[in-house]
N, C-alpha and C positions, 0 to 999 in steps of 0.2 A: 841598814835596817836594824833597829833594836829588837831583841827577841822578846816576844810577848808570850806570857803563859798560855794564851789562847792557841798559839801555834802548837804547843805540846798536846793540848786537849784534842786538836784535830789529828795530830800524827799518831798518838797512842793507839786509837782503834785501827788505824791503817796498818801500823806495825803488827798489832795483834791479829789482824785479818791475814797478813802475809804468813805469820807463823802458823795460824790455824789451817790455812790452805795446804800446808805440807802434809796434813793428816796425822801429825805426831801430837798427841794430847790436845786436840783442838778445843775441847770444852774447857780445859784448864787455862789455855792461853786466852780464850775469850773471856773467861771469868776474871782473870787477872787484869786484862786490859780495861774491861768495863767497870770493874770495881775501883781501879786506880783513877779512872777518869771521874767517877762520881766523887771520890775523895777530893780531887783537885778542884772540881767545881764548888764543892762545899767550902773549901779554903778560900777560893776567890770570892764567894758570897760573904764570908766572914770578914774579909779585909776590904771589901768594897765600901767606899765612903757613903753610907746610907744617908738619905735625906737630901743629898745634893743633886743627884740625878745626872752627874756629868759622865762623859765617856772615860773609861779607864782601861788599863792594860792594852794600850794602843800600840800599833806598829805599822810601818808602811814600806813597801818595796815597789818602786816604779816598774811598770810592765810596758805600757805604751803611753809615754808622756804626752805625745801629740794629742791623744784623745782623753788624757787625764784618767787612764785606767791604771789602777795600782792594786797590788795584793795587800790590802789594808785590813787590819783586824782591830776590833774594839768592842767594848761591852758597856752598856748602861744597865739600869735595873730591868728593863724589858728583855734585853738580850740574856741577862743572867737567869731570868725566869725560864726562858726557852732552853737554855743550856742545862739548867737543873732538870727540867722535864725530860730532855733527851737522854741524859746520863742515867737517871733513875729508871726510866722505861727500858733502856738498853740493858742495864744490869739485871732487871727482872726478867726480860725476854731471854737472856742467856741462861739464867737459872732455871726457867721453866721448860727449856728446850729438852728434847728426849736425850736421856743418857746414852742410849744406843740407837744407831740409825742403820738402816739397811744399805743406804747408798750415800756417798758424798758427804760424810759427816764434816770433814774439814771445810769443804766449800760452803756448807750450810752456815757454819759459824762465821766464816769469812764474809758471807753476804750480809749477815746481821750487823757485823762491825762496820762494813762499808756503808750501809745505810746510816748508821750512827755517825760516822765520819762526815758523810755528806750533809746530814741535818745540822750537825755542830758547825761545820764550815759555813753553811748558809746563815745561821743565826749569829755567828761571830764576825762575818764579813761586813765591812762598812762600804764596800764598793759594789755597786749594783751588778756589774759584770760577773764578779766572782760569786755574789749572792745567787745569781741565776745558775751559774755553772755547777756549783756544789749541789744544788737541788737536782739538776739533770743527772749528775753522776750517781746520786742516791736512788734514782728510779730504776737503773739497770739491775742491781741486785734484787730489787722488789719484784720485777718481772720474773727473774730466775727462781726466786723462792716459791712463787705461786705456780709457775709452769712445771717445775721439777719436783718439788716436795709437797705440792698442794693435794687436795682431795676433790672428789666429785668431778665435775667437768672443768678441771683445772686449766686445760689448754685453751678452751674458749674464754675463760675468765682472764687468763694472762694476755691473750690477744686483745680482749675488750679494753682492759685497763691500759694496755700499751697504746692503742689507737686514741682513746679519749685523752690520756694525759699527754701524749705527743701533740695532739691538736691543741690542748690547752697551753702547753709550753710554747708552741709556735705563735699562737695569738698573743700570749704574754710577751714574747720577744718583740713582736710588732709594737705593742704598747710601750715597752721600755725604750725602744728606738725612737718612737714618736715623742716620748717624754724628753729624750735627749735633744731632739731637733727643735722642739718648741721652746726650749730654754734659750734665752738670749745668747747670741754667739760669743760674746767676750767671756761669759761665765759658764759655758757648757761644761758639764762634768758628769761623771758616773759616781761621784762621791755621795753616798747616801746622806751624810751629815750636812753637806753643803746644799743638797736638794731640799732637805727639810727646812733649812733656813731661808730658802728662796721662795717660800710659798706665796708671798705677795708679789714676786717678780715674774714667775712663770705664768703665762696667760692660761686661763681656765678653758682649754680646748676640750669640748665635749666628747669628740670621737676618741681622743687619747684616754680620757677617764673611762669611757665605756669599754674600750678595748682592754684596759687593765682589769676592769671589773669582770669581764667575761673570761679573760685568761686566768686570773686568780680564782674566779668562781668555779671553773671547770676543775681545777686542781683541788678545790675545797669541797666539791660536790654541792654547789649552789643549785637549787631548783631552777630550771629543769635539766641541768647538766649533771645529774646525780646518778644515773642508772649504772655506771661502772662500779660504784663503791660497794653495794651490798653483795653482789656476786663475787667480787674480788675478795672481800673479807671472809665470805663463807667458804671459799675455795682455798684460801691461804692457810698455811700452817699457823698455829696460834702465835708463835713469836713474830712472824711476818705481819700478821694482822695487828698485833700490839705496836709494832714499830711504825707501820704506815698510818693506821687510824689514830694512834696515840701521839705520834711525833711528826711524821713527815707531812701529814695533812695541814699542820699548823703553819707550814711555810707560806701558804697563800694568805692566811689571816695576818701573819707577821708582816708580810709584804704590804698589805693594805694599811696596817697601822703605821708603817714606816714611810710609805710613799703617797698613797691616795689621800689619807687623812690630813697630813700637814700641808700637802701641796694644793689639793683641790678643795678639801673641806666640803661645804655645802654650796660652793660657787656655781656648780653645774647642777641646778635643782632637779632637772628631769632624770639625771642618772641616779641621784640619791633616792628619788621617789621610786624609780625602777627597782633599786635594791630593796626598798621597804616592801614592795609588792612581792618580789621573789622570795624574800625570807619568810613571809607568811606561808608561801607554798612549802618551804622546808619544814616549818613547824606544824601546820595544820594538815596539809595533804599527806606529807610523808609520815606524820604521826599516825594518821588513820591507816595508812598502808602498813605501818609497823604493827598495829593491832591485829591486822589480818594475817600476819605471818604464822606459819605452822612449824618452823624450825628455829631453834635457838640461835644458830649462827646468822641466819638471815635476819632475824629480829634484831640482833645486836648491830648488824650492818646498817639496817635502816634507822635504828635509833641513833647511831653515830651521825648519819646524814641529818636527821631531824635536829639534833642539838647544835649543829652548825648555825641554825637559824637564830638562836639566842645570841651567839657571838656576833653574827652579822648585825643584829639589832643594836648591840652595844656599839659597834663601829659606826653605824648610821646615826646614832644619837649625837656624836661629836661633842660631848661635854665630858668633864672630868669624871663624873660618876659612871657614865655608860662605858667610857673607854677603859676605866680601871676595872669595871666589872667584866668587860670582854677579855682583858688580860688575865684576870684570875680564872675565868672560865676556860681559857685555853689550857692553862695548867691543870685545872680540875678535871676537865673532860679527858685530857690525855691520860691522866692517872687512873680514872675510873673505868674508861673503856679498855685500857690495857689490862686491868685486873679482871674484868668480865671476860675478855677474850682468852686470857690465861686459864681461867676456870672452865670455860667452855671447852677448851682443848683437853683438859683433864677429864671432863665428863665424856667426851667422844672416845678417849683412849680406854675408858672403862666399860662403856656401854655399846660402842660401835655405831652410835647414832646420836643425832641431836633433834630428832623429830619429837615434838611434844606428845604425839599420840603413842609413842613407844617408850616414854619416860614416866617416872613417878616413884615416889617413896625413897628417893636416894638419901634423904636425911638420916634414915635409920642406919644405913651402912657407912655413910660418909658424913658424919656430923660436923667435922672441921670444915669440909668443903661447903656444906650448907651454910654454916655461920659466916664464912668469909664472903660467899656469894651474896648473902643477905645484906651485909654491910656495903659491898660494892653496888648492889642494886639500890639501896637507900641513898647512897651518894649520888648515883645517876639521876634519881628522881628529884633530888634537891632537898633532902632532909636537913633541917637545921643542925649545925655542928660539923657539917662537911663543907669543903671548899666550894662545891657546886652551888650550895645555897647562898654563900656570901657573894659569889659572882652574879648569880641570877638576880638577887635583890638589888645590887648596884645597877645592873643592866636595866631592870624594869623601872626603877625610880629615875635613872638618868634619861632613858628614852622617853618616859612620860613627860619629863620636864623640857624636852627638846621641841623644836618647831617655833613658829611665830604666832603671836596673838592675832595678827591680821588674817592668817590662814584659818584660825579657829572660828572666826565669825562666819566664814563661808561653810563651815561644817557643823552647824548646830551647836556651837560652843566647844567643840573638840577639834584640835588640829589633826593632821594626817598621822603624825607620830603617835599621838595618844590613841587614835583608833587602832593603829597597828599594834601598839603595846597591849591594849585590852584583848585583841584577838590572840596575841602571842601567849597571854596568860593561860589560855585554855590548853596550851601545850603541856603545862604542868600536870593537869588532870589526865591528859592523854598518856603521858609518860608513866604516870602512876598506874594506869590501867594495864598497859602492856607489860611493864616490868613486874608488878606484883602478880599478875596472872601467870607469867612465865615462871616465876619463883615457886608459886604453888604447884604448877604442873610438873615441874622437874623434881622437886624435893619432898613434896608431901603427897598424901593420898596413897593409893595402892599402886604397886609396880605393874606397868602395862606391857612391858616387853620382856625380853630375856633377862635373866638375872645378871647384874653387873659383876665384873671380875675385878680383882685387885683390892688393895687396901685404901685407906683414906690418904689424904695428901702427904707426900713425903716432907721431911723437915725442910729441905731446900726449897721446894715449891711453896710450902706454907710460909716460909720466911720471905720469899719474893713477893707474894701477894700481900702479906702483912705490911711489908715496907711501903707498898703503894697506898694502902688504906691508911696507915699511920700518917703519911704525908698529907693525905686528904683531910684527916682530922686536925692535924697541926695547923694547916692553913685555914681550915674552917673555924677553929677557935681563936686563932691569932692571925687574921688576914693582914695585919700591919707588918708582918714579917716580909711580905712580898710587895706591899704597896708603898713602903718607904722609898722615896725618890722616884716613884713611878710616874707621878704627874709631869715632872720635867722631861721624862723620856717620851711621854705620849703627846705633850703639847709644848714644843720648843719655844 
């Protein structure tokens, strides 16, 4: 096995987690490990042959040759986007973590780094078996972070997310095994790259596609399998919410782009139409539920669920525009929701609450926090100049161009994709309503609760959130930085 630099990117957070778990300078070890990993990914991004879209930094170690299971690593442009997201959010999550903790500080940082290692391992794996296993390993520290260091009804939230995600993982496992067995026997494999190339060989079996959709959908919080997410994020400590909502939730979306899109495409029409119907539930129904929230953390949790609908729409569009937009949105959503959860944690630490009825006027005492929250909120809404806007434009144009002209004649001149796209556009209005209203309630007007304590954001926290926002602006103004070579990654 030739050593791949991707192996070091997986091992560094694991080693950092082991040192952090000793309790000796855990924050320093976590900062060093996450910062080093971010630098290494930026180096890989710089040396990757942009515009060609091929797999690079590959390595392979046979594990079960009879089943063609190998510990194989590799990265193309899509993988590098997800690795960049993982390392940026991990670094920011470590920086915004409390400098002093009452219990288990070493294990807290170890859990964050183990989540990072699991996510990076999943995005760097080119074998479906290890792709699945790395994600499962990342879920364990997620449950611990919520159950031990969470707030509110954290035990109930930890059990709820455990049950839901365990069920989703089990259904996904059935779908992955089904995919393996419907592949013609001479070429059965768990190699993700080979599976992508066999899209015209593997028979389009509807129950396998539907099982994968439900399995991935539960992990992504596809409507109506979404109820675990808002409570979990509201109860989780801010770094844990940043890691799961910003990074780990993208596992299911990445899996759909890697497996369901190239293998099934639109060959199983009823499953694709089912996805279109459910994603409208994500955008419109969950969007209206988000407006009704009375606490900032719950509002952010539901908004994260809502924005998954846009990415699902891009995946369902199945063309270059929509898939490219979905890929950019995966990065943009991860960065923006991580920034918002980080700032929500800072608000909680200074006021003791996130209820809108007890907040107000914070901009007078914390102008830096108000400025950064405003930028993150504008990014989430999709203001031009941010990566979210670039992704949403591509998704909407791509999805509207999808579908067949024959279907359009049956629907008064519009096909099903176009109707769904028009309905989804209302989500932009809905997201502006709940995000701007929450920004006004928290930072402007008169103070409604007890006076907040503490000073404005520390230099470290301000730097962490600024890093996330600068990344959003950079991709927003120069989306070509991430789209070079992306088409070949999405459509083999």
